C-alpha positions as CSV (number, residue, x, y, z in Angstrom):
1,X,-22.0,-10.5,8.5
2,X,-18.4,-11.0,7.3
3,X,-16.7,-8.5,5.3
4,X,-14.2,-8.8,2.4
5,X,-11.0,-10.8,2.8
6,X,-8.2,-8.3,3.3
7,X,-4.6,-9.1,3.0
8,X,-1.6,-6.9,3.6
9,X,1.7,-7.9,2.5
10,X,5.2,-5.9,2.3
11,X,6.1,-4.9,-1.2
12,X,9.5,-6.0,-2.4
13,X,12.2,-3.4,-3.3
14,X,12.3,0.4,-3.4
15,X,9.3,2.3,-4.3
16,X,8.7,6.1,-5.8
17,X,5.6,8.3,-5.3
18,X,5.4,11.2,-7.9
19,X,3.0,13.8,-8.5
20,X,2.8,17.3,-10.3
21,X,6.1,16.6,-11.7
22,X,8.1,16.0,-8.4
23,X,9.0,13.0,-6.2
24,X,7.4,13.5,-3.0
25,X,8.2,10.3,-1.3
26,X,10.8,7.3,-1.7
27,X,10.1,3.8,0.3
28,X,11.3,0.5,1.0
29,X,8.7,-0.1,3.3
30,X,5.6,-0.4,1.2
31,X,2.5,-2.4,2.2
32,X,0.1,-3.9,-0.5
33,X,-3.5,-3.9,0.7
34,X,-6.1,-6.2,-1.1
35,X,-9.7,-6.2,-0.2
36,X,-11.9,-8.6,-1.9
37,X,-12.4,-8.0,-5.5
38,X,-11.1,-4.2,-5.3
39,X,-8.0,-3.1,-7.0
40,X,-4.8,-3.3,-4.8
41,X,-4.1,-0.3,-2.9
42,X,-0.5,0.7,-2.1
43,X,0.3,2.4,1.4
44,X,3.5,4.4,1.9
45,X,4.8,5.0,5.3
46,X,4.3,8.6,6.1
47,X,7.8,9.1,7.5
48,X,8.7,8.3,3.6
49,X,6.6,11.3,2.1
50,X,7.9,14.8,1.9
51,X,4.8,16.0,4.1
52,X,5.6,19.7,3.2
53,X,3.7,19.2,0.0
54,X,0.7,17.9,1.7
55,X,-2.1,19.8,3.7
56,X,-4.8,18.1,6.0
57,X,-8.2,18.3,4.4
58,X,-11.6,18.5,6.6
59,X,-12.7,15.4,4.7
60,X,-13.1,12.0,6.3
61,X,-14.9,8.8,5.3
62,X,-15.5,5.7,7.2
63,X,-15.0,2.2,6.0
64,X,-16.6,-0.6,7.9
65,X,-13.6,-2.8,7.5
66,X,-10.7,-0.2,8.1
67,X,-11.9,2.7,10.0
68,X,-11.9,6.2,9.5
69,X,-9.8,7.8,6.6
70,X,-8.5,11.1,6.8
71,X,-7.7,12.8,3.8
72,X,-4.7,15.5,2.6
73,X,-4.3,17.8,-0.4
74,X,-1.4,18.1,-2.5
75,X,0.1,21.6,-2.7
76,X,2.0,22.1,-5.9
77,X,3.7,25.3,-7.2
78,X,1.1,25.7,-10.2
79,X,-2.1,24.1,-8.4
80,X,-3.6,22.2,-5.5
81,X,-4.9,18.6,-5.7
82,X,-8.0,18.2,-3.1
83,X,-8.3,15.3,-1.3
84,X,-5.2,13.7,-3.1
85,X,-4.1,11.0,-0.3
86,X,-6.0,9.2,2.7
87,X,-4.4,7.7,6.0
88,X,-6.1,5.6,8.6
89,X,-4.9,7.2,11.8
90,X,-6.8,4.7,14.1
91,X,-7.4,1.7,11.9
92,X,-9.2,-1.3,13.0
93,X,-7.1,-4.2,14.2
94,X,-7.3,-6.3,11.3
95,X,-5.6,-3.6,9.3
96,X,-3.4,-2.2,12.0
97,X,-0.4,-2.3,9.8
98,X,-1.6,0.6,7.8
99,X,-1.4,3.0,10.6
100,X,0.8,5.9,9.7
101,X,0.8,5.0,6.1
102,X,-0.8,7.2,3.1
103,X,-2.4,6.1,-0.1
104,X,-2.7,7.8,-3.1
105,X,-5.5,8.4,-6.0
106,X,-3.8,7.1,-9.2
107,X,-5.2,9.9,-11.3
108,X,-3.4,12.4,-9.0
109,X,-0.1,10.2,-8.0
110,X,2.3,7.6,-9.6
111,X,3.4,5.0,-6.9
112,X,5.4,2.7,-8.7
113,X,8.4,-0.1,-8.0
114,X,11.8,1.1,-9.1
115,X,13.8,-1.8,-8.0
């Protein structure tokens, strides 16, 4: 049985990631992943994120179309956001482009184009 169609495109321009009142990342190498009827997900290269704000979580989930995702907590001055972001360390072949990228839950982070 085939899964949903997945497309990955490079986003235009510069993007910023904000959470808990801080800018935690800026990138011109953002990827947009569209999977079937699900909302588009923005993936930001890990190298463009201030990883000092993030601690690895023990949580993992498995997507039959993308692979196993690992999660990160966001550690702010006033609080910690549990399982704030996720990443596919060894994504499946069809989504290999998202390796070394992070995606963020919209209720915890704003990822937006600034140009």
